[in-house]
N, C-alpha and C positions, 0 to 999 in steps of 0.2 A: 650636073650630077652625073656620073658615069653609071653604066647599067648595073653593076654589081653593088655600089651604095645604093641605088634606087631599089633594088630586090631586097636588100636588108632592112631598109626602111619600111618598105610595104609589108615585111615580116612583123617588124615591130608595131605597125597599125593594125596587124590582122587579128590581134587578141592573143590572151594569156595561153591559149592551147598551143599555138604555134610557136610562141616565144619559149614555153615550157620545153617543148620538144627539142628546139635549138639548143637550149641549155643542157639538155640531157646528152647531147652529141659533143658537148665540150669536154675535152679531157681533163679531169680532175686527178692529180697525181698526188699521192701521199709521201711526202717527205723525200723528195728529188733534188739535188742541187740544181740540176739544169737538164733540159732535155738533151743538151749536147753530150751527157754522160752516155746515153744510149748508142751514140754513133761514134763514139771515139774509139780510136784503134788501140788505146791503153784502157783496159777496163778500170773504172775507178775501184778504190779502196772499198771493201764491203762495210758498210755502216749497218750496225745492229740496232733495230728499234724495238725495244722491249715492248710486248704486248701491253695495252691498257685494259687490265682486268677489271672491268666496271662493276661495282657492287650494284645489288639489286636496287638499293636506295638511289645510287647515281642514275641507273638506267630509268627508274621511275621519275625522277627529278627531270630529266631531259624530256622525257615524254610529256609530262604535265606542264613544264614552263613554257615548251614551244622554242626553247634554245638549245644550240648544241656546241658546248665549248669544245668538245672533241674533234669536231669537225674543223674548226678555226685552227686548231693547235698545229696540225702537220699536213693539211691540204691545200694544194697549190693549182689554180685554174690557169693552164696554159693557152687556153681558148682553141678555136677550130682553127688549125693551120693549114694555109694554101701557099702556093707560090705564084706571085704575079711579076712578070717581067724580071724573073731571076732573083727576086727578094721574098724574104719571108713575111707573110701578112697573118696576123693573129685577129681572128674575129671573136668578139665577147657579145653575150646577149645579157643586159642588165635591166631589170624592171623594179621600178620604185613601187612599193606595196605598203598596206598597213595591216596589223594584226595585233591582237592583244596578247601579251606573254604574262607569264606568273614569276615575278622575281622572287618571291618567297611564298610561304603558305598564306601570308596576309595581304600581299600586295601584287595587283594587278596593274599592268602598264601598257598603254596604247603606244607601239612603235610605229615609226615610219622607217622602213627598211629597205635593203637591196636584195632581191630574189628571196625573199621571205626568211632572211638571216640578220641578225646582229652578233658582230659586225658583219659586212657584206662579204663576199667571196673574196680571198686573196688572189689578185690577177698577177701573172707573171710573164715577162718577156725577156728577150735578150736586147741589149743595146743595138739601136740599128734596124730592129724589126719594125714593120709598119703594123700600127694597133688601130683596128677598127672597132668601135663599140657602139652597137645599136642600144639605145637606151629607150624604154617605154615607160611611160609614167602612168599607173594604175593606184596611185597613192592617195587620191582624194584631195589633193592640194597641188598647187604648182610647185615642181621640184626641178632640180639639175644635177648634173655631176660636173664638179670641178676636179681635174688631176693636176696634181704637183709634178713638176718637171718642166721641159720646155716644149712649147708648141705655139702654133699662131694664135693671135687673139680671137679669130673667129671659133676656135675649138676650146675657148678657156673655161665654159660651163658656167658662165654667170647669167646667161639669158634663161629666164623661166620657161619651162615647158609645161603647159597646162595638162591638167588631169585628162586622160585619154588620148594625149598626144604622144609623139615619138620624134627622136631626132638621132644623128648619126655624130659620133665625136671620133675624128680620125687624124692620127699624128704618127710621127716617128717616135719610137720610146728611146729617150735621151734626157739626160745622161743616166747612166749607170747608178744604182743607189735604191736606197729604200725610199719609196714614196707613198702617197696616200691619194685617195679619192674621197670627196665628201659633196654633200649638197650645198649650194652657195646661194640660196634664197632666203632673203631677209624674214625673220631674225635667224642668222646663220647658227647661232649658238643653240637655238631651239631645234633647228632641223637637224643638227648634228646630235644633240642631245636626245633626240627621238630615235636615233639609230642609223641615220643615212650617212654611213661611212665606211671605209674598207681600206686595206693595205694594197699598194701596187709596188711589186719589186721588180726592178730592171737589173737583170744580171750582166756582169761585165763581159765582154767579148772573149776573154779568158776566164774560164771557170775558177770559182773559188775551190779551195781544197775540200774534199768530201767531208760532211759533218752531218750531226743529227740535227735537222733545222726545225725550228719551233717558232711559231707567230705568238706573240703576247701583246695584246692591245688594252690598254687601260681606258676605262671610260666611267662616266657617272650618269646616275638618273635623278632627274629632279621629279620626284614622284607627286608633289603636291602643287607643281605650277608656281613655286615663289621665286624662281630665279636662283636657287641654291640646290645642290645636290644632297639627296638623303641616303643614296645608296650608290656603292661603286662595284666595279668588276673587272676581273681580265676575262677577255672574250666572251662578254654578254652576260653571263650568269653569276651573280654575288656568292662569294665564298665557295664556289665549286671545286676548285683544286686544293682546297683545305680538306673537302671531304673526299675528294678523288685526286691522290696525288698523281704528278705526271711522271711517269717511269722513264729513266734515262740510264744509259750504260755507264759503268765505272770504267775509266780511263779512256774515255772516248770524247772527241772534240764536239762540243754543243754549240751551236750557232743559234743565237735568239736574235729574232727580229722584233724589236720592241718599239711601240708606237704609243704616245700619249695623246688620246683623244677626249680627256676630260675638260668640258666646258664649265664655266662659272668659277673655277678653281684656278689662279694664275700660274701654278706651277705644280709639278709633282716629281718625286724622286723614284728611282728603282734601285732596289738594294737585294743582293742576295747574301744569304749567311754562309759562313765559313769557307768562302772562297773569294777569288779575284777574277775580274773579266778583263779581256782586251777590248777596247774602244774603237770602233770604226765608225766615226761620226757621220751620220746620215746615209752610211753605206758608201761614202764616196771615195774611199781608198781601198787599196790591196793591202796596206800595212796598217797596223794599229797607231793611234795617236798617243794612247795614255792606257794606264792600267788602274783599276779601281774596285771597289765592291759597292759603290753607290754613285749614281749620275742624275743630275738635276735635268728636267725636260719640261719646256714650256708646252701649251697645247700645240697639237700637230708636230712636235718635234719627235724624231725617231733615229734609231741607231742600230748598227749590228754589234752585239755584244758576244764574245767567244770566250768559252772557259771549258774546263774539264775538272770533273770531280775525281780525286784520287780515293776517296773513302766512301764506302757504302752507307746507307742510313737516309733519312729524312731530313730536308734542308728548306727552310722557308725561304720565299721571295716575295717581297711587297714594297710599297711606297714607304718612306720614313716619315711621312706625315701619318701619325698613328690614327688619326681621325678617319683618314680615307682608307687605310688598311682595315681597321675595326668595322667598317661599314661595308666590307666585302671585298675589296681590292687585295687579297692575300692568297698565296698558294704554296703548294709543297712540291719539291723535286724529291722523287724516292729513287736514289742511286742503287743499282742492282748490279749484280754480276752474273756471267754467263753460267 
């Protein structure tokens, strides 16, 4: 193990205080297509992000619940960036933890989570970057992090990391696309269902066109341990985006990174009202493969969906399995004009 990796591993073993400080140094960027935008000789088209005017009820619900769907929506973690031997290295500090959240006024739920968040932070890199993840387990059970994409077998994240221990996952970010990470300890469905998952975006070497970029992760909650979901949510908190619509700009490209992390249900669809979207399956192409207003997704399936709203107003989005939507996995886009 080289000196840099040993230093990071010691940091992970050093306790939550040091890990928290390292996380705080990691750049969290709200709604940027890519860090490449900042260094481009041609300034990117200005994207208008309408302010999310949180109601008092929404602010209180975030505070009481312990979950923050607003942070998941448009925040991307690019890691701590360094250069080693002429290449970009992105270092991330991820910690498995446990905490009780309040899904609604009557339902408390013990999560197993990443960095005190459900979903975990959305990690972002560019194809070819070196990704170095210091993973510390403070979750009370054995956990791991398995990343989708290409990497050596020893970095596959299937080996249990006991409570109180740490490890490093290190690999090249490839191929570009929308990926994910999750715990891979048996029973995997339970570990994921408790909240140990997040999105991992690898941008193509040539950036996609500027857009308002939004993350939407569908997930379920088995609140009584019967192996079935009783509640569902986009970005962690049931019904939140129905109570607090997502403001988007009229006549502006909207890029949705949509991931289905619902366990115990074989499939879920994603549907938008009064519009059509272009589909980039798994984010693995620069040109759309099809157009639709509904797409079917198995567990861990994910896509980039692009659309533009021509008319102002409020428009629903939800799975077309009404039982899933009615149990919390439903939201509104509120299209506004300048």
